[in-house]
C-alpha positions in Angstrom: 35.3 -37.3 -62.6 36.2 -40.5 -60.7 34.9 -42.2 -57.6 36.5 -41.9 -54.2 38.0 -44.7 -52.5 38.7 -44.0 -48.7 40.6 -46.4 -46.7 40.9 -46.4 -42.7 43.3 -47.9 -40.4 42.6 -51.6 -39.8 43.9 -53.9 -37.2 44.8 -57.7 -36.7 45.4 -60.3 -34.1 47.2 -63.5 -34.4 44.3 -65.0 -36.7 42.3 -62.3 -38.3 42.8 -59.2 -40.4 40.0 -56.3 -40.3 40.4 -53.5 -42.8 37.6 -51.1 -43.9 36.6 -48.1 -46.0 34.1 -46.2 -48.1 33.4 -45.9 -51.8 31.9 -42.5 -53.1 30.4 -41.7 -56.4 32.3 -39.8 -59.0 32.4 -36.1 -57.9 34.2 -32.9 -58.8 34.5 -31.9 -55.2 38.0 -31.2 -53.8 39.2 -33.1 -50.8 39.0 -31.4 -47.4 41.8 -28.6 -47.1 43.1 -28.6 -43.5 44.3 -25.0 -43.6 40.9 -23.4 -44.8 39.8 -20.6 -42.4 36.4 -19.2 -41.5 33.9 -19.5 -44.3 36.2 -21.6 -46.5 36.7 -24.0 -43.6 32.8 -24.1 -43.2 32.2 -24.9 -46.8 34.9 -27.8 -46.7 33.4 -29.2 -43.5 29.9 -29.2 -45.0 31.1 -30.7 -48.3 32.4 -33.7 -46.2 28.6 -34.4 -45.4 27.4 -34.1 -49.0 29.4 -36.8 -50.7 27.2 -39.4 -52.1 28.2 -43.0 -51.4 28.4 -45.8 -54.0 26.4 -48.9 -52.9 27.2 -52.4 -54.2 30.6 -51.3 -55.7 33.2 -54.1 -56.2 36.1 -53.7 -54.1 39.4 -55.8 -54.1 42.0 -56.5 -51.5 45.2 -58.6 -52.2 46.6 -60.3 -49.3 49.5 -62.9 -49.4 49.3 -62.7 -53.2 45.5 -63.9 -53.0 42.8 -61.5 -54.4 39.8 -61.1 -52.2 36.7 -59.5 -53.5 33.8 -57.9 -51.8 30.9 -55.3 -52.3 30.0 -52.2 -50.5 26.9 -51.9 -48.4 24.0 -49.6 -49.1 26.0 -46.6 -47.4 29.1 -47.3 -49.6 30.8 -49.1 -46.6 33.0 -52.2 -46.9 34.7 -54.3 -44.5 37.2 -57.3 -45.0 37.4 -59.7 -42.1 39.8 -62.5 -43.3 42.0 -65.0 -41.8 45.6 -63.8 -41.5 48.8 -65.6 -42.4 51.7 -63.3 -41.6 54.7 -63.1 -39.2 55.1 -59.2 -39.2 54.1 -57.0 -36.3 53.6 -53.3 -36.0 52.0 -50.9 -38.6 51.7 -52.7 -41.9 50.6 -51.2 -45.3 47.6 -52.7 -47.2 46.1 -51.9 -50.6 42.5 -51.9 -51.9 41.4 -51.2 -55.3 38.1 -50.5 -57.4 37.5 -50.6 -61.1 36.0 -47.8 -63.0 35.6 -47.4 -66.7 38.6 -49.5 -67.8 40.6 -47.8 -64.9 41.9 -49.3 -61.6 41.7 -46.9 -58.9 43.9 -47.7 -55.7 44.2 -46.5 -52.2 46.7 -47.4 -49.6 46.3 -47.4 -45.7 47.8 -49.4 -42.8 46.8 -51.6 -40.0 48.2 -52.5 -36.6 49.4 -56.0 -35.6 50.7 -55.3 -32.0 53.2 -57.8 -30.5 51.5 -59.4 -27.5 51.6 -56.8 -24.7 49.9 -56.0 -21.5 47.8 -53.0 -22.4 45.1 -51.9 -24.8 44.0 -48.2 -24.7 40.4 -47.1 -25.9 39.8 -43.5 -25.9 36.9 -41.3 -26.7 37.6 -38.0 -28.8 35.3 -35.1 -28.3 35.9 -33.4 -24.8 38.3 -36.2 -24.0 41.4 -34.8 -25.9 39.9 -32.7 -28.5 38.1 -29.5 -27.0 34.8 -29.8 -28.6 32.2 -28.0 -26.3 29.7 -31.0 -26.4 27.7 -29.6 -23.7 26.9 -26.5 -25.8 25.8 -27.6 -29.2 25.7 -24.1 -30.8 29.3 -23.4 -29.5 30.4 -27.0 -30.8 29.0 -26.4 -34.4 30.6 -22.9 -34.4 34.2 -24.3 -33.7 33.5 -27.2 -36.0 32.6 -24.9 -39.0 35.0 -22.0 -38.3 38.3 -23.6 -36.8 40.6 -25.4 -38.9 42.4 -28.5 -37.9 45.4 -26.2 -36.7 43.1 -23.9 -34.7 41.4 -26.7 -32.7 42.5 -27.1 -29.1 43.7 -30.1 -27.3 43.6 -30.4 -23.4 47.0 -29.7 -21.8 49.0 -32.8 -21.0 46.5 -35.1 -22.7 49.2 -36.0 -25.4 51.7 -36.6 -22.8 49.5 -39.2 -20.8 48.4 -41.0 -24.1 52.2 -41.3 -25.3 53.0 -42.8 -21.9 50.2 -45.2 -22.1 51.1 -46.1 -25.8 54.6 -47.2 -24.8 53.9 -48.7 -21.2 55.4 -51.9 -20.6 57.1 -51.8 -24.0 60.9 -52.4 -24.0 61.6 -51.7 -27.8 61.3 -48.2 -29.1 59.2 -49.3 -32.2 56.6 -51.2 -30.3 53.4 -49.7 -29.2 50.3 -50.9 -27.3 47.1 -51.4 -29.2 45.4 -47.9 -29.3 41.9 -47.0 -30.4 39.8 -43.8 -30.7 36.1 -44.9 -30.5 33.9 -41.9 -31.1 30.4 -40.7 -32.1 32.0 -38.4 -34.7 31.0 -39.8 -38.1 33.4 -41.3 -40.8 33.0 -38.1 -42.6 35.5 -36.4 -40.1 38.1 -39.3 -40.3 40.8 -37.4 -42.0 40.2 -34.4 -39.8 40.7 -36.3 -36.7 43.8 -38.2 -38.1 45.4 -34.8 -39.0 44.6 -33.4 -35.5 46.2 -36.4 -33.7 49.3 -36.2 -35.8 49.6 -32.4 -35.2 49.6 -33.1 -31.6 51.8 -36.2 -31.7 49.1 -38.4 -30.1 49.6 -42.2 -30.6 48.8 -43.6 -33.9 45.5 -45.4 -33.5 42.6 -47.3 -35.1 39.7 -45.0 -35.4 36.3 -46.5 -35.2 33.6 -43.8 -35.9 29.8 -43.6 -36.4 28.0 -44.4 -39.7 28.7 -42.0 -42.5 26.2 -39.1 -43.0 25.3 -37.9 -46.6 23.1 -34.8 -46.0 23.2 -31.3 -44.6 20.5 -32.2 -42.2 22.7 -35.0 -40.9 25.6 -32.7 -40.5 23.5 -30.4 -38.2 23.2 -33.6 -35.9 26.9 -34.6 -36.2 28.1 -36.4 -33.0 24.7 -36.5 -31.5 22.0 -39.2 -31.2 22.5 -42.8 -29.9 25.9 -44.1 -28.7 25.2 -47.8 -28.7 27.6 -48.2 -31.6 30.4 -47.2 -29.1 29.4 -50.1 -26.7 29.5 -52.7 -29.6 32.8 -51.5 -30.9 34.4 -51.4 -27.5 33.1 -54.8 -26.7 34.4 -56.1 -29.9 37.7 -54.7 -29.4 37.9 -56.4 -25.9 36.8 -59.8 -27.6 39.3 -59.3 -30.5 42.3 -59.0 -28.1 41.1 -60.9 -25.1 44.6 -61.3 -23.4 45.0 -57.6 -22.8 44.3 -55.3 -19.7 42.3 -52.3 -21.1 42.5 -48.6 -20.0 39.3 -46.7 -21.0 39.3 -42.8 -21.3 36.3 -40.8 -21.8 34.5 -37.7 -20.5 31.3 -36.9 -18.6 29.7 -34.8 -21.3 27.6 -37.6 -22.7 27.3 -41.3 -22.0 30.9 -42.5 -21.6 30.8 -43.2 -17.7 27.5 -45.3 -18.2 29.1 -47.1 -21.3 32.3 -47.9 -19.7 30.6 -49.2 -16.6 28.6 -51.6 -18.7 31.7 -52.7 -20.3 33.5 -53.2 -16.8 30.5 -55.2 -15.7 30.9 -57.6 -18.7 34.7 -57.8 -18.5 35.5 -57.4 -14.7 39.0 -59.1 -15.2 39.8 -57.4 -18.5 39.2 -53.6 -17.8 42.1 -52.4 -15.5 41.2 -48.6 -15.2 38.7 -46.2 -16.4 39.5 -42.4 -16.8 36.7 -39.8 -17.0 37.4 -36.1 -17.7 35.3 -33.6 -15.8 34.0 -31.2 -18.5 31.9 -28.7 -16.4 32.6 -26.7 -13.4 31.7 -29.4 -10.8 31.5 -33.2 -10.7 28.4 -34.7 -11.7 26.8 -36.9 -8.9 25.6 -39.7 -11.4 29.1 -40.0 -12.8 30.6 -40.3 -9.3 28.0 -42.9 -8.4 28.8 -44.8 -11.6 32.5 -44.8 -11.0 32.2 -45.9 -7.4 30.2 -49.0 -8.7 33.0 -49.7 -11.3 35.5 -49.4 -8.5 33.7 -52.0 -6.4 34.6 -54.5 -9.2 38.3 -53.9 -8.6 38.8 -51.5 -11.6 40.9 -48.4 -10.9 38.9 -45.2 -11.6 40.0 -41.6 -11.9 37.6 -38.6 -12.3 39.8 -35.8 -13.4 39.7 -32.2 -14.4 43.3 -31.8 -15.7 45.3 -34.6 -17.5 48.2 -33.7 -15.2 46.1 -35.5 -12.5 45.3 -38.4 -14.8 49.1 -38.9 -15.2 49.8 -38.7 -11.6 47.1 -41.4 -11.1 48.6 -43.8 -13.8 52.0 -43.4 -12.0 50.6 -44.2 -8.8 48.7 -47.5 -9.9 51.8 -48.6 -12.0 50.3 -48.1 -15.5 53.3 -45.9 -16.5 56.7 -45.6 -15.3 57.0 -43.3 -12.2 60.6 -42.4 -13.1 59.6 -40.7 -16.4 59.5 -37.0 -16.2 56.3 -35.5 -17.7 57.0 -31.9 -17.0 54.0 -31.3 -14.9 
């Protein structure tokens, strides 16, 4: 048995690099199989919430030929925030290692250092682009357990909208706007979410998720509880890339309208547009009122049922090229 070293996508600006991950205790458990179905998929998902983290493990990162060492927190999480000295842009590989019984265990991931652009996009996940049935906890849990990554659904035209935003204002084919998925899903589901976004050709993005869970009881509450972590993470992104104009995308099933409204009040010159997906049969009065308040700050708002409407709105306000054919 060997410990498991999981890395996540990081991000960098002109001065600082941030990368993070988890270290788990040695285990015989196999990694999540994306193609498992029904009961096998349920067992695989549950196992993701039963891994035990390794606190105070020594973790090493090599950057510019300099070795930087840190230790994991009590939940096995580690994070490097270091000064950046680099000329490259785009997605860049990085490598982290741990020592275990005279063996070096290494893992690789990548981080984004976007060229200075105009837009940053921050999106929720559940019921924003991934159909999750958040308003029905039993149905949500059923789909999480019984549907593998290939069986889960994405809202129609959501990927088209996201891809357009990802390249908006960019002249070079290999340049992208900074893109973040900030969710109340836990780090346990990181690989599942990455695979889902890859299958549906959503923009490659940094994922910022909720604290990892390590028990079956925690699993039953996945994606629920407080959402203050989302506010703090979004606030951090806007402070980390202060020269960008931001598009915030969420849904009305939980607290996105309230969170985005608070962010817009703190950053009235930074938030350019707020998009909220309608998840029920009718619009919610509180959400409509919140968005009207946001609009009074000069922020563009769109409360939409179908992503095709969000695309048309983005064209109308000049976020994306009006000449692009989105087949809608």
